[in-house]
VMD Tcl script that builds the backbone (N, CA, C; Angstrom):
set m [mol new atoms 258]
animate dup $m
set s [atomselect $m all]
$s set {name element resname resid chain x y z} {
  {N N MET 1 A 135.931 109.620 190.786}
  {CA C MET 1 A 136.028 108.320 190.161}
  {C C MET 1 A 134.642 107.757 189.862}
  {N N GLY 2 A 133.694 107.970 190.751}
  {CA C GLY 2 A 132.354 107.433 190.575}
  {C C GLY 2 A 131.584 108.118 189.465}
  {N N ARG 3 A 131.808 109.396 189.282}
  {CA C ARG 3 A 131.051 110.147 188.283}
  {C C ARG 3 A 131.326 109.670 186.852}
  {N N PRO 4 A 132.607 109.485 186.452}
  {CA C PRO 4 A 132.837 108.985 185.083}
  {C C PRO 4 A 132.253 107.598 184.854}
  {N N VAL 5 A 132.251 106.769 185.881}
  {CA C VAL 5 A 131.682 105.425 185.729}
  {C C VAL 5 A 130.187 105.518 185.481}
  {N N VAL 6 A 129.508 106.390 186.228}
  {CA C VAL 6 A 128.063 106.574 186.047}
  {C C VAL 6 A 127.777 107.150 184.671}
  {N N LEU 7 A 128.583 108.120 184.233}
  {CA C LEU 7 A 128.392 108.718 182.919}
  {C C LEU 7 A 128.591 107.674 181.821}
  {N N ALA 8 A 129.642 106.883 181.939}
  {CA C ALA 8 A 129.897 105.843 180.946}
  {C C ALA 8 A 128.762 104.824 180.927}
  {N N PHE 9 A 128.264 104.446 182.094}
  {CA C PHE 9 A 127.147 103.511 182.163}
  {C C PHE 9 A 125.907 104.108 181.505}
  {N N GLY 10 A 125.660 105.392 181.763}
  {CA C GLY 10 A 124.512 106.063 181.156}
  {C C GLY 10 A 124.607 106.085 179.640}
  {N N LEU 11 A 125.803 106.318 179.118}
  {CA C LEU 11 A 125.987 106.315 177.670}
  {C C LEU 11 A 125.767 104.926 177.091}
  {N N LEU 12 A 126.195 103.908 177.810}
  {CA C LEU 12 A 125.972 102.538 177.349}
  {C C LEU 12 A 124.486 102.202 177.322}
  {N N VAL 13 A 123.766 102.668 178.333}
  {CA C VAL 13 A 122.323 102.399 178.386}
  {C C VAL 13 A 121.620 103.085 177.226}
  {N N VAL 14 A 121.960 104.336 176.953}
  {CA C VAL 14 A 121.327 105.068 175.843}
  {C C VAL 14 A 121.696 104.422 174.518}
  {N N ALA 15 A 122.951 103.989 174.367}
  {CA C ALA 15 A 123.375 103.356 173.119}
  {C C ALA 15 A 122.653 102.032 172.894}
  {N N ALA 16 A 122.251 101.372 173.967}
  {CA C ALA 16 A 121.582 100.082 173.842}
  {C C ALA 16 A 120.108 100.221 173.478}
  {N N LEU 17 A 119.535 101.399 173.640}
  {CA C LEU 17 A 118.126 101.601 173.319}
  {C C LEU 17 A 117.912 101.576 171.818}
  {N N PRO 18 A 116.771 101.116 171.360}
  {CA C PRO 18 A 116.471 101.207 169.935}
  {C C PRO 18 A 116.378 102.672 169.520}
  {N N ALA 19 A 116.594 102.931 168.243}
  {CA C ALA 19 A 116.628 104.311 167.752}
  {C C ALA 19 A 115.339 105.066 168.063}
  {N N ALA 20 A 114.197 104.403 167.987}
  {CA C ALA 20 A 112.927 105.088 168.240}
  {C C ALA 20 A 112.763 105.471 169.703}
  {N N ALA 21 A 113.446 104.770 170.605}
  {CA C ALA 21 A 113.301 105.072 172.030}
  {C C ALA 21 A 114.253 106.170 172.494}
  {N N GLN 22 A 115.243 106.500 171.686}
  {CA C GLN 22 A 116.183 107.546 172.069}
  {C C GLN 22 A 115.564 108.910 171.807}
  {N N PRO 23 A 115.719 109.825 172.735}
  {CA C PRO 23 A 115.129 111.143 172.538}
  {C C PRO 23 A 115.866 111.924 171.459}
  {N N ALA 24 A 115.120 112.580 170.588}
  {CA C ALA 24 A 115.729 113.374 169.528}
  {C C ALA 24 A 115.867 114.830 169.941}
  {N N LEU 25 A 115.107 115.236 170.928}
  {CA C LEU 25 A 115.099 116.635 171.308}
  {C C LEU 25 A 116.318 116.988 172.136}
  {N N ASN 26 A 116.881 118.136 171.860}
  {CA C ASN 26 A 118.027 118.633 172.595}
  {C C ASN 26 A 117.606 119.938 173.261}
  {N N PRO 27 A 117.367 119.926 174.577}
  {CA C PRO 27 A 116.891 121.139 175.234}
  {C C PRO 27 A 117.909 122.279 175.219}
  {N N ASN 28 A 119.171 121.971 174.932}
  {CA C ASN 28 A 120.199 123.005 174.884}
  {C C ASN 28 A 120.298 123.671 173.523}
  {N N MET 29 A 119.631 123.132 172.526}
  {CA C MET 29 A 119.698 123.666 171.176}
  {C C MET 29 A 118.461 124.523 170.916}
  {N N SER 30 A 118.686 125.811 170.756}
  {CA C SER 30 A 117.573 126.710 170.479}
  {C C SER 30 A 117.446 126.897 168.977}
  {N N LEU 31 A 116.310 126.537 168.452}
  {CA C LEU 31 A 116.073 126.716 167.028}
  {C C LEU 31 A 115.392 128.045 166.718}
  {N N SER 32 A 114.952 128.738 167.741}
  {CA C SER 32 A 114.228 129.980 167.496}
  {C C SER 32 A 115.135 131.203 167.443}
  {N N SER 33 A 116.326 131.137 168.005}
  {CA C SER 33 A 117.229 132.290 167.970}
  {C C SER 33 A 118.138 132.181 166.752}
  {N N PRO 34 A 118.494 133.316 166.158}
  {CA C PRO 34 A 119.336 133.269 164.963}
  {C C PRO 34 A 120.757 132.810 165.293}
  {N N ALA 35 A 121.370 132.100 164.364}
  {CA C ALA 35 A 122.748 131.652 164.533}
  {C C ALA 35 A 123.686 132.832 164.305}
  {N N THR 36 A 124.752 132.884 165.088}
  {CA C THR 36 A 125.691 134.005 164.977}
  {C C THR 36 A 126.966 133.627 164.243}
  {N N ALA 37 A 127.165 132.353 163.961}
  {CA C ALA 37 A 128.368 131.897 163.258}
  {C C ALA 37 A 127.990 130.765 162.308}
  {N N PRO 38 A 128.792 130.573 161.269}
  {CA C PRO 38 A 128.497 129.487 160.333}
  {C C PRO 38 A 128.460 128.109 161.003}
  {N N VAL 39 A 129.279 127.902 162.022}
  {CA C VAL 39 A 129.275 126.621 162.722}
  {C C VAL 39 A 127.947 126.424 163.440}
  {N N GLN 40 A 127.433 127.481 164.055}
  {CA C GLN 40 A 126.138 127.374 164.727}
  {C C GLN 40 A 125.033 127.093 163.714}
  {N N GLN 41 A 125.102 127.729 162.562}
  {CA C GLN 41 A 124.102 127.492 161.521}
  {C C GLN 41 A 124.127 126.034 161.079}
  {N N GLN 42 A 125.335 125.481 160.908}
  {CA C GLN 42 A 125.452 124.084 160.499}
  {C C GLN 42 A 124.916 123.157 161.578}
  {N N MET 43 A 125.189 123.468 162.848}
  {CA C MET 43 A 124.674 122.657 163.951}
  {C C MET 43 A 123.155 122.675 163.969}
  {N N ARG 44 A 122.570 123.847 163.724}
  {CA C ARG 44 A 121.111 123.968 163.694}
  {C C ARG 44 A 120.521 123.164 162.540}
  {N N GLU 45 A 121.176 123.226 161.376}
  {CA C GLU 45 A 120.707 122.469 160.216}
  {C C GLU 45 A 120.784 120.965 160.494}
  {N N ASN 46 A 121.869 120.531 161.137}
  {CA C ASN 46 A 122.013 119.114 161.476}
  {C C ASN 46 A 120.937 118.681 162.466}
  {N N TYR 47 A 120.663 119.525 163.457}
  {CA C TYR 47 A 119.631 119.219 164.450}
  {C C TYR 47 A 118.259 119.151 163.784}
  {N N ARG 48 A 118.009 120.072 162.875}
  {CA C ARG 48 A 116.732 120.074 162.148}
  {C C ARG 48 A 116.583 118.790 161.334}
  {N N SER 49 A 117.651 118.373 160.674}
  {CA C SER 49 A 117.611 117.135 159.900}
  {C C SER 49 A 117.347 115.933 160.803}
  {N N LEU 50 A 117.975 115.936 161.980}
  {CA C LEU 50 A 117.750 114.861 162.945}
  {C C LEU 50 A 116.291 114.828 163.394}
  {N N LEU 51 A 115.723 116.009 163.658}
  {CA C LEU 51 A 114.312 116.078 164.058}
  {C C LEU 51 A 113.400 115.573 162.945}
  {N N GLN 52 A 113.693 115.952 161.711}
  {CA C GLN 52 A 112.864 115.508 160.600}
  {C C GLN 52 A 112.951 113.993 160.413}
  {N N GLN 53 A 114.143 113.438 160.583}
  {CA C GLN 53 A 114.293 111.993 160.479}
  {C C GLN 53 A 113.513 111.286 161.579}
  {N N GLU 54 A 113.622 111.792 162.800}
  {CA C GLU 54 A 112.887 111.198 163.923}
  {C C GLU 54 A 111.381 111.312 163.696}
  {N N GLN 55 A 110.955 112.435 163.135}
  {CA C GLN 55 A 109.534 112.637 162.854}
  {C C GLN 55 A 109.037 111.602 161.837}
  {N N ARG 56 A 109.819 111.357 160.800}
  {CA C ARG 56 A 109.429 110.350 159.791}
  {C C ARG 56 A 109.322 108.957 160.417}
  {N N GLU 57 A 110.293 108.622 161.266}
  {CA C GLU 57 A 110.265 107.304 161.907}
  {C C GLU 57 A 109.063 107.154 162.826}
  {N N LEU 58 A 108.755 108.200 163.586}
  {CA C LEU 58 A 107.600 108.135 164.479}
  {C C LEU 58 A 106.294 108.062 163.697}
  {N N LEU 59 A 106.230 108.750 162.562}
  {CA C LEU 59 A 105.011 108.702 161.748}
  {C C LEU 59 A 104.801 107.318 161.136}
  {N N GLN 60 A 105.877 106.596 160.880}
  {CA C GLN 60 A 105.720 105.232 160.382}
  {C C GLN 60 A 105.145 104.326 161.465}
  {N N GLN 61 A 105.518 104.584 162.715}
  {CA C GLN 61 A 105.012 103.773 163.820}
  {C C GLN 61 A 103.592 104.162 164.201}
  {N N ASN 62 A 103.293 105.458 164.140}
  {CA C ASN 62 A 101.990 105.960 164.559}
  {C C ASN 62 A 101.542 107.029 163.559}
  {N N PRO 63 A 100.862 106.641 162.488}
  {CA C PRO 63 A 100.492 107.585 161.431}
  {C C PRO 63 A 99.570 108.718 161.868}
  {N N SER 64 A 98.927 108.600 163.022}
  {CA C SER 64 A 98.020 109.670 163.446}
  {C C SER 64 A 98.776 110.948 163.786}
  {N N GLY 65 A 100.037 110.827 164.205}
  {CA C GLY 65 A 100.849 112.003 164.495}
  {C C GLY 65 A 100.497 112.698 165.789}
  {N N ILE 66 A 99.816 112.010 166.709}
  {CA C ILE 66 A 99.392 112.691 167.929}
  {C C ILE 66 A 100.091 112.191 169.185}
  {N N SER 67 A 101.198 111.466 169.039}
  {CA C SER 67 A 101.920 111.057 170.240}
  {C C SER 67 A 102.635 112.272 170.826}
  {N N ARG 68 A 102.975 112.190 172.070}
  {CA C ARG 68 A 103.629 113.305 172.767}
  {C C ARG 68 A 104.950 113.666 172.089}
  {N N ASP 69 A 105.728 112.653 171.698}
  {CA C ASP 69 A 107.007 112.902 171.034}
  {C C ASP 69 A 106.805 113.591 169.685}
  {N N GLN 70 A 105.817 113.130 168.936}
  {CA C GLN 70 A 105.563 113.724 167.626}
  {C C GLN 70 A 105.133 115.181 167.744}
  {N N ILE 71 A 104.319 115.483 168.722}
  {CA C ILE 71 A 103.874 116.865 168.930}
  {C C ILE 71 A 105.049 117.752 169.309}
  {N N GLU 72 A 105.938 117.266 170.182}
  {CA C GLU 72 A 107.094 118.060 170.601}
  {C C GLU 72 A 108.066 118.280 169.448}
  {N N ILE 73 A 108.282 117.266 168.633}
  {CA C ILE 73 A 109.160 117.431 167.472}
  {C C ILE 73 A 108.568 118.452 166.509}
  {N N GLN 74 A 107.271 118.374 166.274}
  {CA C GLN 74 A 106.636 119.349 165.375}
  {C C GLN 74 A 106.748 120.755 165.931}
  {N N HIS 75 A 106.626 120.896 167.239}
  {CA C HIS 75 A 106.778 122.201 167.882}
  {C C HIS 75 A 108.189 122.742 167.650}
  {N N GLN 76 A 109.208 121.903 167.830}
  {CA C GLN 76 A 110.587 122.327 167.615}
  {C C GLN 76 A 110.814 122.729 166.156}
  {N N LEU 77 A 110.267 121.973 165.223}
  {CA C LEU 77 A 110.421 122.314 163.810}
  {C C LEU 77 A 109.689 123.617 163.470}
  {N N ASN 78 A 108.542 123.844 164.085}
  {CA C ASN 78 A 107.830 125.107 163.864}
  {C C ASN 78 A 108.647 126.286 164.364}
  {N N LEU 79 A 109.330 126.121 165.501}
  {CA C LEU 79 A 110.201 127.187 166.003}
  {C C LEU 79 A 111.317 127.484 165.013}
  {N N TYR 80 A 111.890 126.440 164.440}
  {CA C TYR 80 A 112.968 126.628 163.485}
  {C C TYR 80 A 112.454 127.332 162.236}
  {N N ASN 81 A 111.320 126.887 161.728}
  {CA C ASN 81 A 110.797 127.452 160.488}
  {C C ASN 81 A 110.342 128.897 160.648}
  {N N SER 82 A 109.983 129.302 161.857}
  {CA C SER 82 A 109.526 130.679 162.062}
  {C C SER 82 A 110.671 131.623 162.443}
  {N N ALA 83 A 111.853 131.084 162.733}
  {CA C ALA 83 A 112.985 131.926 163.148}
  {C C ALA 83 A 113.570 132.650 161.943}
  {N N PRO 84 A 113.943 133.927 162.135}
  {CA C PRO 84 A 114.597 134.655 161.042}
  {C C PRO 84 A 116.000 134.091 160.787}
  {N N ARG 85 A 116.374 134.007 159.546}
  {CA C ARG 85 A 117.709 133.532 159.205}
  {C C ARG 85 A 118.541 134.704 158.720}
  {N N GLY 86 A 119.766 134.743 159.177}
  {CA C GLY 86 A 120.635 135.874 158.860}
  {C C GLY 86 A 121.450 135.628 157.715}
}
mol reanalyze $m
mol bondsrecalc $m
mol representation Tube
mol addrep $m
């Protein structure tokens, strides 16, 4: 009973954060390995689009591009761009 309440509270807290404060990175989503199904490919494309949107928003706030979040997003996008596509 306690676990769903904590999970629901956590979701409410994340939903209340401004968009720039919410993390865009998904540690469970690997952009460097090839997708094995069309659904996985679509998920990767959606994640890439989300990263690019977050990158644009962060660059508007900090044009230097050297914040920790910006560097990590660029790293994730580099992994995606260097991965072979099937």
